[in-house]
C-alpha positions in Angstrom: 81.0 210.3 140.8 83.0 207.8 142.9 85.7 208.9 145.2 88.3 207.0 147.2 90.0 208.1 150.4 92.0 206.6 153.3 91.8 206.0 157.0 89.5 208.3 159.0 89.8 207.0 162.6 86.5 208.5 163.5 87.5 212.1 162.9 84.5 214.2 162.0 86.8 217.0 160.9 87.6 215.0 157.8 84.1 215.6 156.6 84.5 219.4 156.9 87.5 219.3 154.6 87.0 221.2 151.3 87.9 218.0 149.4 84.8 216.3 150.8 82.5 219.3 150.9 82.5 219.3 147.1 80.8 215.9 146.9 77.2 216.1 145.6 74.0 214.3 145.9 74.3 210.8 144.4 78.1 210.7 144.7 79.8 207.8 146.6 82.8 208.0 149.0 84.7 204.8 149.7 87.1 204.7 152.7 89.9 202.1 152.5 90.0 200.9 156.1 90.1 202.2 159.7 86.8 204.0 159.3 86.7 204.3 163.1 83.1 205.6 163.5 82.1 202.3 165.2 84.5 202.2 168.1 83.0 202.8 171.6 79.3 202.8 170.8 78.8 205.9 173.0 76.3 208.8 172.6 78.8 211.0 170.7 79.5 208.2 168.3 75.8 207.6 167.7 75.4 211.3 167.0 78.3 211.3 164.5 76.8 208.3 162.7 73.5 210.0 162.5 75.2 213.0 160.9 76.9 210.8 158.4 73.6 209.1 157.6 72.2 212.5 156.6 75.0 213.3 154.1 73.8 213.9 150.5 76.3 211.3 149.3 76.7 207.6 150.2 79.6 206.4 152.4 81.1 203.0 152.0 84.0 201.6 154.0 86.4 198.7 154.0 87.3 197.5 157.5 90.9 198.0 158.6 92.9 196.9 161.7 91.5 199.5 164.1 87.8 198.7 164.1 85.6 197.4 166.9 84.6 194.1 165.4 82.2 193.4 168.3 80.2 196.4 167.4 80.3 195.6 163.7 79.1 192.1 164.3 75.9 193.5 165.7 74.8 194.7 162.2 73.0 192.1 160.0 74.2 191.3 156.5 72.1 192.3 153.5 72.5 192.1 149.7 73.7 195.2 147.9 74.9 195.6 144.3 75.9 192.0 143.8 77.6 191.3 147.2 76.9 191.2 151.0 77.2 194.4 153.1 76.3 195.5 156.6 74.0 198.5 156.6 75.0 200.8 159.4 72.3 203.3 158.6 70.5 204.5 155.5 73.6 206.1 154.1 76.6 204.2 155.5 77.5 200.6 154.4 80.3 198.3 155.5 81.8 196.5 152.5 82.6 192.9 153.5 85.7 190.9 152.8 85.9 188.9 149.6 82.8 190.4 148.0 82.5 191.8 144.5 80.2 194.8 144.0 79.1 196.5 140.8 79.0 200.3 141.4 78.5 202.8 138.6 79.0 200.0 136.0 82.4 199.0 137.5 83.4 195.8 139.4 85.0 196.3 142.8 86.7 193.4 144.7 87.0 194.3 148.4 89.1 192.6 151.1 89.6 194.5 154.4 91.5 193.7 157.5 95.1 193.4 158.3 97.6 192.8 161.2 98.1 195.6 163.7 101.7 196.9 163.6 101.5 197.6 167.4 99.4 194.7 168.3 100.7 194.3 171.9 99.9 197.9 172.7 96.3 197.5 171.6 96.0 194.2 173.5 97.1 195.9 176.6 94.6 198.7 176.1 91.8 196.2 175.5 91.3 197.5 171.9 92.5 194.6 169.8 90.3 192.1 168.0 91.5 188.8 166.6 89.0 189.3 163.7 91.2 192.0 162.3 92.8 189.1 160.4 90.7 187.2 157.9 89.5 183.7 158.5 90.1 180.8 156.1 86.4 180.9 155.3 86.7 184.5 154.2 89.7 183.7 152.0 87.9 180.7 150.4 84.8 182.8 149.8 86.9 185.5 148.1 88.5 183.0 145.7 85.1 181.6 144.9 83.7 185.0 144.0 86.7 185.9 141.9 86.4 182.6 140.1 82.7 183.4 139.3 84.0 186.7 137.7 86.8 184.8 135.9 89.4 186.6 138.0 88.7 190.0 136.4 87.6 193.2 138.1 88.0 196.9 137.6 89.2 197.9 141.1 90.6 196.2 144.1 90.0 197.9 147.5 91.9 196.8 150.6 93.3 198.3 153.8 96.7 196.6 153.4 98.9 196.5 150.2 100.4 193.3 148.8 103.8 192.7 150.4 105.5 192.6 147.0 104.4 196.1 146.1 107.0 198.9 146.0 104.9 200.6 148.7 106.2 198.1 151.3 109.6 199.6 150.9 108.2 202.7 152.7 107.3 200.6 155.8 108.7 197.1 155.4 107.4 194.3 157.6 109.5 192.0 159.7 107.4 189.0 158.6 104.5 188.0 156.4 101.2 186.4 157.2 98.3 184.6 155.5 96.8 187.9 154.2 100.1 188.9 152.6 100.3 185.5 150.9 96.7 185.9 149.6 97.4 189.4 148.3 100.5 188.1 146.5 98.3 185.6 144.7 95.8 188.4 143.8 98.6 190.3 142.0 99.5 187.2 140.0 96.1 185.9 139.2 93.6 188.8 139.0 93.2 191.1 136.0 92.5 194.5 137.5 92.9 198.2 136.5 93.7 199.8 139.8 94.4 198.8 143.5 93.7 201.3 146.3 94.8 200.7 149.9 95.0 202.9 153.0 97.2 201.4 155.7 100.4 203.4 155.0 98.9 206.8 155.9 100.4 208.4 152.8 99.0 209.8 149.6 101.1 208.4 146.8 100.8 206.8 143.4 103.0 203.7 143.9 102.8 202.3 140.4 100.6 202.9 137.3 98.1 200.5 139.0 98.5 200.9 142.7 97.6 203.8 144.9 98.1 204.5 148.6 95.4 206.9 149.9 95.1 208.8 153.1 93.8 212.4 153.2 93.4 213.0 149.5 90.0 212.3 147.9 90.7 210.6 144.6 88.0 210.7 141.9 87.4 207.6 139.7 
């Protein structure tokens, strides 16, 4: 089985929740951004990653806005299920922006990242990375991969929603950026069944095709 959930922010308690304890050997859990288990690189974090690496199910994550990209950059890229990933350990994989993966016979287009709503606060704390926002290279690579698949996938997994989605009425932005513009084009051009995102910190079915995920563990 495949399951989708939202932001974890490095909280090990989430893995003790009954909704995750039911996952079995061979299952896959996908986290839609702000995974948070690569944040300070300290001994406690290393211990937690080792625990996650021993889980009976696989853990995949999309990057969000609150990730330590300096730590992530230390992991080499490798090929996995049709796309590039960073292998954190035997059981934990970082799904990279613009890649398309085939998992359990379904195609997943992934594009993480976003713009911190409280950017200045994180800058002042020394916990902000410019790479939270995608580069033009990542955007172009994403379009090329979608073109190779004739702009058709089963699922889209992101941290942020497209700005035109009804979800944005919950937490409207003051302005848009290049990622918003890119996601607007995805809505228009890509044939997909469902889009999952995690940045709003709510569990809600927004439309028949779009889902905001947070604490719930949604089976596919």
